N, C-alpha and C positions, 0 to 999 in steps of 0.2 A: 627320403631320397631312395629311388628304386635302384635295383641292382645294375641296370644298364648304365645309368648315370654315374654310379660309383666306379664301375669298370672303366668307363671312358675317362674319368678324372684321373684314375691311377695310371692309365696308359699315357696320358698327357704328361704326367709328372716324370715318368721314366724316360720319355722321349726328350724332355727338356733338360735332362741331366740333373734334376733336383732329387737324386735318390736319397741323399743323406737326410734332407729335411722332408722329402716326400713321404717316407715311411711314417714319420711322426704325424704329419698332416693327414695322411690316409687314415691313421688310427682315430684321429679326431673326427674326420668326416664319417667314419664308420659308426662312431658313438653317436654322432649327430643323426645319422640315418635311423639307428635303432630308436633314438628318442622320438623321431618323427613317427615311426611306425607304432609306438606306444601311446600316441595321441598326447604327447606332452610338448609344451612350448619352451621348456627350459633348455638353454644351450650353454655349454661350457666351452669357452674358447681359450686356449692357452697360447698366447701370442709369442711365447718363447720358441714355438716350433718354427716360426719364420722370423729371424732376427732382424731382417730389414724392415719389418712392419712396426715393431715396438720393442723396446728393450725389456719391458717388464711384463709379467703375466697379468692378464685381465680376465676376471670372472664376472659375468653379468647374466641376468635373467631377462630374456626378450619376450615381451608379450606382444600380441597382435597389434594393439594400438596404444599401449601405455603401461601403467603401473599395475601391481596386483590388485585383486578385487577388494581386499580389506581396506585399501587406502582410498577407495572411491565410493564404497557402499556406505552412505550416511544413514545411521539408524533413525527411525522415526521418534521424534520427541513431541509429546502431547502439547497442545496449545496451552493448557492450564499450567504447564510446568515452567514455561519461559515468559508468558504474557504478563503475569503480575509484576515481575521485575522491570519489564519494559514500561508498563503503565506507571510504576513508581518514578522511573526516570522521566517519563513524559509529563507527569503532574508537577515536577519540579522546574519545568521550563518557565522562563519569565513570561512568555505569552499566556500560559495557563494560569499563572499567578495573577496576571492582570485581569483575566476573566473572572476569577474569584472576587477580586476587588470590585469589579463592575456589578457582580451579583449583590454584594453588600450595599453598594450605592443604590441599587434598585429597591432594596428593602427599606433603606432610610427614606427614599422618595415616597414610599407608601405611608410610612409613619408621618411624614411631613404633610401629606395630603389629608390625612385623617385628623385634622385640627380645625378649630373653629375659624370661620371665614372672617367674621367681624369681631373686633374687640370693642368693649364699652368706651364711651367718651365722657370725660369728666370736665366740667366747666366751672370756673370761679370768676366772680365779677364784683368789683367794688367801685362805687360812685361817690365822690366827695362833692357834696352840694349843701344847700341850706339844711337839707335833711339827708344824712348819710344813708346809703342803701347797700345792702349786701345780698348777693345771690349765689346760689349753688345749684348746678344742673348736672344731671346724669342721663345720657342717651345711649341707646343700644339698637343697632340695626338687626333685624331678624332675617335669618336665612330662610326666607319663605319658599324659595324655589329649590331648596336642597342643593345648593352649590357644593357643599361639603361632601355629600354622598356621591355626586357625579365626579368630583375631583378624585375621590378615593377609588372609584371604579376605573377611572382613567389611569391612575397610577398603578393599579393592580394589573390592568391589561398591558400597559407599557412594560411592567416588570416581567410579565409572562412572555411578551414578545422578545424582550432582551434575553430571557432564559432560553427561549427557543432558538434565537439566533446564536447564542453562545454554544448551545448543544450542537447545532448544525456545524458551526465553525470548528468545534472540537472534534467532531466526527471527521471533517475534512482534513484537519491537521493530523489526526491519528492515521487516516488512510494514506496521506502523503508520506508519512514517516514509515509506515509498514511497507509501502511500495518501494521506498528508498532502500529499506533493508532487504526486500526481496530481490531488487535489482543488484544489490551488493552481493548477495548470496549467489545469484546467477553469474555475475562477473567473476567471482572467485572460482566457481565451477569451470567456467570457460578458461580461466587462467591455469587452473590445475590440469585441465585437459590439454591445453597448449604445451604446457611443460612436459606432460607425458609424451605427447607427440614428438617433441624435440628430443627427449632422451631416447625414445624408441628408435627414431630415425638415425641417431648417432650409433646406436647398437647395430641397426641394420646396415649402416654404411660400413661398419667394421666387418660384418659378415660378407658384404659385397667385395671388400678388398681381399678377403681370404679367398673368395670364389674367383676373383680376377687372377690372383697368383696361382690358383689351381687350374686356370684355363677354362673354368666353367662359366665365366661371365665376360662380356666384352667391355672395352673401355668406354663405349658410348653409354652402356647401361650404368657403369659406375658414375659417369658424369650426371646421369639422370638422378641417381641417388644423392649426389652432392647438391644438385639443384633443389631437390626436395628438402634437404637439410637447410638450405638458405631460405626456402619458403617457410618452413616451420619456425625458423629463427625470427623471421619478420612477423609471423602470426603470433608468436609468443610476446614480442615487443608490443604489438597492438593490443593483445589481451591484457597485458600488464598496465598499459595506459588506461584502458577502459576500467580496470579494477581500481586504479588510483582515483579516477574521476568519481566512481561510485562511492569509494571511501570518503572522498571529500564532501560529497552530498550528504552522506549520513552524519559526518561531523558537523556540517553546517546546520542540520535540522535537529540533531540530538546531542551534540557536543561530545560524542564518543563514537568510535567506529568498531568497537569490540563488544557490542551488546549481544545478549543471548537472543538467538533467533533460530527458528527451524521452519522448514517448508510446511505449509498448511493447506495443500491441495485437498486433503481429505475433508477438512472443514468446509471448504468451498463446495465440495461434492455433496456434503450433507445439506448445505443451504439450497443448492440447486434441486435436490430431491424434495425437500420440504416445500419449496416454492412451486415445483411442478405439481404437487399434490393439492396445493391450496387452490381455492376457486379464483377465477379470473377477476381482476379488478374492474370496477365499473365507475364511470365518472359520476361525481355528485353523491356517492354513497360512502358509507364507513369503510367499505372494502378497500378503498383507495386512500385511506387516511395514513399516509406516510408521515414520519416525523418531520420531514422537510416542509410539509404543508401546514404545520402548526402555526408558524409565524404568519403565513398568509391568511389563515383563518382568524387568528387574533387581530389582524389588521382590519378585517371586516367588522368584528365586534368593536374595535376601537373607533372606526368611522361612525358607528351608531352612537357610541358614547360621545363622540365629538358633536354630533347633532343635538344630543341631550344637553351637552355643556353650553352650546350656543343658546339654546332656549333658556337654560338656567341663568347664564350670564346677562342675557338681555331682559330678564324678568324684573319687574319692579318690586324691590324688597322694602317693606315699611320700616320706619324708624320710630321707636317709642322713646319719649323723653320725660324725665321727672325734674321739676325745678322747685327750689325753695328760695324765697326772697324775704328780706327784712328791710323795711323802709321806715325809719324812725321807730315808732312803737308798734307799727303794723307788721304782722307776719303773713306771708302769702305762700301758697302752695299751688303748683301748676303741673298739669299733665298734658302732654302733646303727642300727636301722631302725625307723621309726614309720609306721603307716598309719592314717588316720582310719577309724573304723567307722561306717558309715551305718546305724545300727540304729534310732534314734529318728525319723529323717527320711531317706527315700530319694529325695525330690524328684521323685516321679512326677507330681504335679500340675503342677509347672512344665514338665515335658516335654510333658504333654498340652496345656497352654496354647500352647506353641510350635508343636505340630503343628496346632492349630486356626488359628494364624496363617498357615500355609502355604495352607490351604484358602481363607481370606479373601483372601489375595493373589492366588491363582489366579482366583477369581471376580471380583475387581476388574480383573484384566487382561482377562478375557473381556468384562466390561461396557464397558471402555474401547475394546476392539477393535470391539465391535458398534457403538458410537456413531460411531466414526471411519469404519468401513466404510460405514455408512448415509449419513453426510455425504459420503463420497467418491463413492458412487453418485449422490447428488443433484447434486453439483457436475459430475460427468462427464456427467450427463443434461442439466443446465440450461445449462452454459457453452457448448457448441457451438451451441445454439439462440440464445443471446444474441448470439454472434458472427455467426451467419447473419443475424439481424435487423439487426445493426449494419451488416453489409456491404450488405444490401438498402437500408438507409436511405442509406448513402453513395452508392450507385448512383442511387437515385431523386433525391436532392438534386442530384447532379452533372449529371444529364441533364434530367429533367423539371423540377426546381426552377429550374434556370438558364434554361431556355427560357420557363417561365411568368413568371419575374421580368422577363425582357427584354421579352416581349410585353406584359405588364401595364403596364409603365412607358410603352411607346410608345403603347398604346391610351389611357391616361389623358391623356397630353400631347396626343394628337390629339383628345381630347374624345369618344372612342367608349365610354368607361367612366366611370360616375359616380364622384365622389370617395368616396362611402361604400363602394361595391363595391371600389374600388381599395384603400382603407385596410383593409378586411376581408381582402382577399386578401393584402396585405402582412403582416398579423398572422398569417395562417395559415402563410406562408412562414417568418416569423421563429420561430413556435412550433415548426415542424418542425426548425429548426436547434437550438433549445434542447432539444428532446426528444432529439436525437442526442447532445448533451453529457451529458444525464442518463443515457442508455443507456451511453455510454462510461464514465461514473463508476461505474455499477452493475457493469459488467464488471470494472473494477479492484477494486472493493470485494469482489465475490464471489470473485475469484481470489486476491487477496492475503490475505483473511481465511482462506481454506481453506489456502493454502500456509503461512501462519504458524502456524496451529493444528496442522497435520499435520507441521510441521517439514521440509517439502520445499523451502522457498524458497531458502535459501542453497545446498544441493546442486544445485538446478536452475540457479540463476544461475551458479555456479562451473563447472558441467559443460557448459553449452550457450551461454553468452554469446559466446564466441569463435567458435563454429560459426555461430551465428545472425548475428553481425555481418558475416560474410563473404558471406552470402546476399543476393541482390538483394531490394529491397522490392517487394511486390505490393499494398500498401495505402497509397498516398500520402494525406497529409492534405489532401484537396481538398474537404471538406464546406463549410467556411466560404467557400472560394473559389467553389464552385458557387452558394451562396446569394447571394453578393455580386456576381455577374456581372450 
């Protein structure tokens, strides 16, 4: 508060006849002015000076937009410190346990396929006549077309397809749960910020009442502050509702809403840097071999095995038989071979259908590869730009936003800025912080959705979490701290 404003306030007090309480209030305003000139935002208000305002003394600290920095500056926690506990909780989910059972089922299917196709046949015969006869026969069909080997290959490919589908499904499940945790963390940040806004507005409203009593503020401006308090109250209620919805989603997906979690924008930045340095993916080459393509590729191999199986199933397998017969005193021994004759049906149409299945599977793989490659190019194009905008936002909020908030509060308290301009500027600063939260959520959503859909999430986390956790942090969580200074 400048000297002119202080003198005008004291004169107003003496003219209004509030000499007894004006001296005490003037001392308080003088202390407030000295605090403003020392670039500090701490204000001590002793409401005993004006007994009509409040019966008890109230001491509070008013920040430009909320709580002290230490309550909003979240320290960086490495991914390797909280991820193992989350994965342990994730692996205990019934859905994941069902996937493990499906894997065991696929292994049993391979063992079942690797068994003999034909069992031997034993025949006994007795004939009661003038001369009794006895016969014993043993026959065995030979797997001449290797039906057993084809069935084993088919079971192995089906197991690999199942494992690939389970891996992709698990990546998507983990991505969905990490996104829910990220949205929960963002909603809690927004809730904390809304609470800070509400508490700070209450503190500023108390200052406004003091200034109104001193004649330094009009009644209209006081009503604007009260309207701002009502708006902040509504914002806090909406933020709390959003936080409850986010908590409910986490409970639904993980069974608990108090799991260890910390922001991992740094890890996403590492991924974007590595992907930017990698060569561009090309269709039909190993460069585009994303984990999500494993199942489609195995489907092509399975279609080829299906064609082999049709050929094997329709092939004529010979049957060898041995027989011994006793008729009276005569002993007989016989050997026989039988081969089916594919005269009326050579199954050529079935073979043609299986061959067409190979072409369909190959085109399906190429279509899937094209879609994933286009999405990969889009993500690798958009993600670095989102990260750059996010980093710019943090720097601007930390530097310019903090200085603007500090100067704005001092100017309003000194009477150099009107209440309407002050409130509008505060809303702009608050909106900039909320925009940053939305941008951070968009980064998580874009990256996690792509990593889950492409099947890269779990390999990336398992391969780089330990390495990243040992690196120093270059992106501290100082956005809320800057706004609240």
